[in-house]
C-alpha positions as CSV (number, residue, x, y, z in Angstrom):
1,X,23.4,2.6,29.0
2,X,20.9,3.9,31.5
3,X,17.2,3.5,30.5
4,X,16.0,6.9,29.6
5,X,12.6,6.1,30.1
6,X,11.9,3.4,32.7
7,X,8.7,1.9,34.0
8,X,6.4,2.9,35.4
9,X,6.6,6.2,33.1
10,X,3.5,7.8,32.0
11,X,3.6,8.5,28.0
12,X,0.9,10.2,25.7
13,X,0.4,8.5,22.5
14,X,-1.1,11.1,20.2
15,X,-3.1,8.9,17.3
16,X,-3.8,5.8,19.3
17,X,-6.6,5.0,17.2
18,X,-4.6,4.6,13.9
19,X,-2.4,1.9,12.6
20,X,0.9,3.1,14.3
21,X,-0.5,4.4,17.4
22,X,-2.7,2.1,18.6
23,X,0.4,-0.8,18.2
24,X,2.7,1.7,20.0
25,X,0.4,1.8,22.8
26,X,-0.5,-2.0,22.9
27,X,3.4,-2.5,23.3
28,X,4.0,0.1,25.8
29,X,1.1,-0.7,27.9
30,X,2.4,-4.5,28.1
31,X,5.8,-3.4,29.1
32,X,4.1,-1.7,32.1
33,X,3.9,2.0,30.9
34,X,0.9,4.2,31.7
35,X,-0.4,4.8,28.3
36,X,-2.6,8.3,28.1
37,X,-4.6,8.8,25.1
38,X,-7.3,11.2,23.6
39,X,-9.5,10.7,20.8
40,X,-10.2,13.4,18.1
41,X,-13.3,14.3,19.8
42,X,-11.9,15.0,22.9
43,X,-8.7,16.9,21.4
44,X,-7.8,18.3,18.2
45,X,-4.2,18.0,17.8
46,X,-4.3,20.7,15.0
47,X,-5.1,23.1,17.9
48,X,-2.2,24.3,19.2
49,X,-3.9,25.9,22.5
50,X,-5.7,23.0,23.3
51,X,-3.0,20.7,22.5
52,X,-0.9,22.7,25.1
53,X,-3.4,23.0,27.5
54,X,-3.9,19.3,27.9
55,X,-0.2,18.5,27.9
56,X,0.5,21.1,30.6
57,X,-2.4,19.4,32.6
58,X,-1.5,15.5,32.3
59,X,2.3,16.3,32.4
60,X,3.4,12.9,30.7
61,X,6.7,11.7,31.2
62,X,7.0,11.2,27.3
63,X,5.0,11.6,23.9
64,X,5.2,9.4,20.9
65,X,3.7,11.3,18.2
66,X,2.0,9.1,15.8
67,X,-0.9,10.8,14.9
68,X,-0.9,12.0,11.1
69,X,-2.8,12.4,8.1
70,X,-1.9,9.5,5.8
71,X,-2.7,7.9,2.8
72,X,-1.8,6.3,-0.6
73,X,-0.7,7.8,-3.9
74,X,-4.4,8.8,-4.6
75,X,-5.1,10.5,-1.8
76,X,-1.8,12.4,-1.6
77,X,-2.5,13.4,-5.3
78,X,-5.9,14.4,-4.7
79,X,-5.6,16.2,-1.3
80,X,-2.1,17.8,-1.0
81,X,-3.3,20.9,0.9
82,X,-4.8,18.5,3.6
83,X,-1.4,16.5,3.6
84,X,0.5,19.4,4.3
85,X,-1.6,21.5,6.4
86,X,-3.0,19.1,8.9
87,X,0.5,17.3,9.3
88,X,2.3,20.8,9.9
89,X,-0.5,21.8,12.5
90,X,-0.3,18.4,14.5
91,X,3.3,18.5,14.6
92,X,3.7,22.2,15.5
93,X,0.9,21.8,18.2
94,X,2.2,18.7,19.8
95,X,6.1,19.1,19.8
96,X,5.8,23.0,21.0
97,X,3.2,21.9,23.6
98,X,5.4,19.1,24.7
99,X,8.4,21.6,25.3
100,X,6.1,24.0,27.0
101,X,4.8,21.5,29.5
102,X,8.2,20.1,30.6
103,X,8.0,16.7,28.6
104,X,11.4,14.8,29.0
105,X,11.1,12.5,26.1
106,X,9.5,12.7,22.7
107,X,9.5,10.3,19.8
108,X,8.4,11.8,16.2
109,X,7.6,9.7,13.8
110,X,8.1,10.3,10.2
111,X,8.4,8.5,7.2
112,X,10.5,7.1,4.7
113,X,9.0,9.2,1.9
114,X,10.9,12.2,3.3
115,X,14.3,10.5,1.0
116,X,15.0,11.7,-2.3
117,X,12.8,9.6,-5.2
118,X,16.2,8.7,-6.6
119,X,18.5,8.1,-3.4
120,X,21.0,5.6,-3.3
121,X,20.0,2.2,-2.2
122,X,19.6,0.9,0.5
123,X,18.8,4.6,2.1
124,X,20.8,6.0,4.6
125,X,19.8,8.6,7.1
126,X,21.9,11.0,5.6
127,X,20.2,11.2,2.5
128,X,17.8,13.4,3.5
129,X,17.6,17.0,1.3
130,X,20.2,15.2,-1.0
131,X,17.6,15.4,-4.1
132,X,14.3,15.9,-5.4
133,X,11.2,14.2,-3.7
134,X,8.6,11.9,-5.2
135,X,6.1,14.3,-6.6
136,X,3.1,12.2,-5.8
137,X,3.6,12.7,-2.1
138,X,5.6,15.9,-2.0
139,X,3.2,17.6,0.4
140,X,3.2,14.8,3.0
141,X,6.8,14.4,2.7
142,X,7.7,18.0,3.1
143,X,5.4,18.1,6.3
144,X,7.5,15.5,7.7
145,X,10.6,16.8,6.8
146,X,9.6,20.1,8.8
147,X,8.5,17.8,11.7
148,X,12.1,16.2,11.8
149,X,13.6,19.6,11.2
150,X,11.8,20.7,14.6
151,X,12.9,17.9,16.7
152,X,16.4,18.8,15.9
153,X,16.0,22.3,16.5
154,X,14.4,21.8,20.1
155,X,17.5,19.7,20.5
156,X,20.2,22.4,19.5
157,X,18.0,25.3,21.0
158,X,16.7,24.0,24.0
159,X,18.5,20.8,25.1
160,X,15.5,18.7,24.3
161,X,15.6,14.8,24.8
162,X,13.6,14.5,21.6
163,X,14.2,12.1,18.8
164,X,12.9,11.0,15.6
165,X,12.5,7.7,13.5
166,X,11.5,7.2,10.0
167,X,9.6,4.1,9.5
168,X,9.6,2.2,6.1
169,X,6.1,1.0,4.5
170,X,3.8,-0.4,7.6
171,X,1.0,-2.9,7.8
172,X,-0.8,-4.9,10.5
173,X,-4.1,-4.8,12.5
174,X,-6.1,-1.9,12.3
175,X,-5.0,-0.6,9.0
176,X,-6.8,1.6,6.4
177,X,-8.5,-0.7,4.1
178,X,-10.4,2.0,2.1
179,X,-9.6,2.1,-1.5
180,X,-9.7,5.8,-1.9
181,X,-7.2,6.2,0.8
182,X,-5.1,3.3,1.9
183,X,-1.6,2.2,1.0
184,X,-0.5,-0.4,-1.4
185,X,-0.6,-3.7,0.9
186,X,-4.1,-3.1,2.7
187,X,-5.5,-2.2,-0.7
188,X,-4.4,-5.1,-2.2
189,X,-5.8,-7.2,0.8
190,X,-9.1,-5.7,-0.1
191,X,-8.9,-5.8,-3.8
192,X,-8.0,-9.3,-4.1
193,X,-10.5,-10.7,-1.4
194,X,-13.2,-8.7,-3.1
195,X,-12.2,-10.4,-6.4
196,X,-12.4,-13.5,-4.7
197,X,-15.9,-12.8,-3.2
198,X,-16.8,-12.2,-6.8
199,X,-15.2,-14.9,-8.4
200,X,-13.5,-12.5,-10.7
201,X,-11.1,-14.4,-13.1
202,X,-8.7,-11.6,-13.6
203,X,-7.6,-8.1,-11.7
204,X,-5.9,-5.3,-13.0
205,X,-3.5,-3.4,-10.5
206,X,-2.0,0.4,-11.0
207,X,1.3,0.8,-12.6
208,X,3.9,-1.7,-13.7
209,X,4.7,-3.8,-10.8
210,X,8.1,-3.4,-11.3
211,X,8.7,-0.8,-8.4
212,X,10.4,-2.2,-5.2
213,X,9.2,-1.7,-1.7
214,X,10.0,-2.8,1.8
215,X,7.4,-3.7,4.2
216,X,7.4,-3.9,8.2
217,X,4.7,-5.3,10.5
218,X,3.4,-2.3,12.9
219,X,4.2,-4.7,15.9
220,X,8.0,-4.6,15.0
221,X,7.8,-1.1,14.4
222,X,6.1,-0.9,18.1
223,X,9.0,-2.7,19.4
224,X,11.6,-0.5,17.9
225,X,9.7,2.5,19.2
226,X,10.2,1.2,22.6
227,X,13.8,0.6,22.2
228,X,14.5,4.1,21.0
229,X,12.6,5.6,23.8
230,X,14.7,3.7,26.5
231,X,18.1,3.7,24.5
232,X,18.3,6.4,22.1
233,X,19.1,10.0,22.6
234,X,20.5,11.9,19.7
235,X,19.6,14.2,16.8
236,X,20.4,11.9,14.0
237,X,16.8,10.4,12.9
238,X,17.0,6.9,12.9
239,X,15.5,4.4,9.9
240,X,13.0,1.6,11.1
241,X,12.9,-1.1,8.4
242,X,13.3,-4.9,7.9
243,X,16.3,-4.5,5.5
244,X,14.7,-6.5,2.7
245,X,12.2,-5.5,-0.3
246,X,10.4,-7.0,-3.3
247,X,8.5,-5.7,-6.4
248,X,5.0,-4.6,-6.1
249,X,4.3,-7.6,-8.5
250,X,5.9,-10.3,-5.9
251,X,3.7,-8.5,-3.1
252,X,0.7,-9.1,-5.1
253,X,1.4,-12.8,-5.3
254,X,2.1,-12.9,-1.7
255,X,-1.4,-11.1,-0.9
256,X,-3.3,-13.4,-3.4
257,X,-1.8,-16.2,-2.0
258,X,-2.7,-15.4,1.8
259,X,-6.2,-14.4,0.7
260,X,-6.6,-17.5,-1.7
261,X,-7.4,-16.0,-4.8
262,X,-6.3,-17.9,-7.7
263,X,-7.5,-15.5,-10.7
264,X,-5.2,-13.9,-13.4
265,X,-3.2,-10.4,-12.1
266,X,-2.1,-7.8,-14.7
267,X,-0.8,-4.3,-14.4
268,X,-2.0,-0.9,-15.8
269,X,1.2,1.1,-16.7
270,X,-0.9,4.2,-17.6
271,X,-1.2,4.8,-13.7
272,X,1.6,6.2,-11.7
273,X,4.2,3.7,-10.2
274,X,5.9,6.2,-7.7
275,X,9.3,5.8,-6.1
276,X,11.2,3.1,-8.5
277,X,12.7,1.8,-5.5
278,X,12.4,2.3,-1.5
279,X,14.6,0.4,0.8
280,X,15.8,1.8,4.1
281,X,19.5,1.0,5.5
282,X,18.8,0.2,9.2
283,X,22.4,-0.3,10.5
284,X,21.9,2.4,12.9
285,X,18.7,0.8,14.6
286,X,20.5,-2.8,14.3
287,X,23.4,-1.5,16.2
288,X,21.0,-0.9,19.3
289,X,20.0,-4.5,19.2
290,X,17.1,-4.4,17.5
291,X,16.0,-6.8,14.5
292,X,12.2,-7.7,12.9
293,X,10.8,-11.0,14.0
294,X,7.5,-11.2,11.8
295,X,8.1,-12.5,8.6
296,X,6.0,-10.8,5.3
297,X,4.1,-13.9,4.3
298,X,3.1,-14.6,8.2
299,X,2.2,-11.0,8.7
300,X,0.1,-10.6,5.5
301,X,-1.7,-13.8,6.7
302,X,-2.4,-12.2,10.2
303,X,-3.6,-8.8,8.6
304,X,-6.1,-10.3,6.3
305,X,-7.5,-12.2,9.1
306,X,-7.8,-9.3,11.4
307,X,-9.4,-7.5,8.9
308,X,-12.2,-10.3,8.2
309,X,-12.7,-10.5,12.1
310,X,-13.4,-6.8,12.1
311,X,-17.1,-6.0,12.9
312,X,-19.0,-4.7,9.6
313,X,-19.5,-1.1,9.3
314,X,-22.9,0.2,10.5
């Protein structure tokens, strides 16, 4: 198959300072692409006119839309308006602006939370809109579903070479470790680290510990993004995961081992669990020749060491 985005193409990575965007930018630059970026102070992606003007002036060959307002159960439950409106605004601005600027390729990154709460496992791409969503992240999920439909609509109406991918739970260097807004894995890393530092004999975590989750290192996602930009051009979205999951209880044990915390771990079932299981079917992506390369235990250790090496906040 012909390379749909040969080097040296110019690619605008929207959200390059985040967990996903930073990994994608590193990967694309290492592969010989010219990576274009803008900070939030330089360009508010919620501003449709400003975003369209930038894309028209920069005229990138491709756009990776990794910018989003993201967070864990607590943040999603507390700020549903912002999770809905900010993400809708970003998606409308970037996708419409890219089309107006004549951008050839665009990759929109969604989230596995777009799928029904009780979808059959592993979740195939055609499970979308076949059942109710998980209530704790409904606003975010609906925004991401809207972005996926927007991509599909631009393909059908204008023949745009725009594609979408749905990553599973991600982690890695540059993750958000703020306990008020972080996802489960970085939150566990921080909780166990602080418990170790304070020599706490036990730690209590939210929920029952029984939900099952799949985790993919963000560098593996970045490799998948490059492959999709080069090789994939269809309206069907593509799941990106590792094909394996584990319970939150087992995840906690992995994190405790990586951090070196040896205290007792218990769970508080009065707090929500979220979706009981969320494992993606990755056969569509695997058929393109992709496979993850970073085992979970190794990835958690690397993520912990990267976080510990970050400069302390001023």
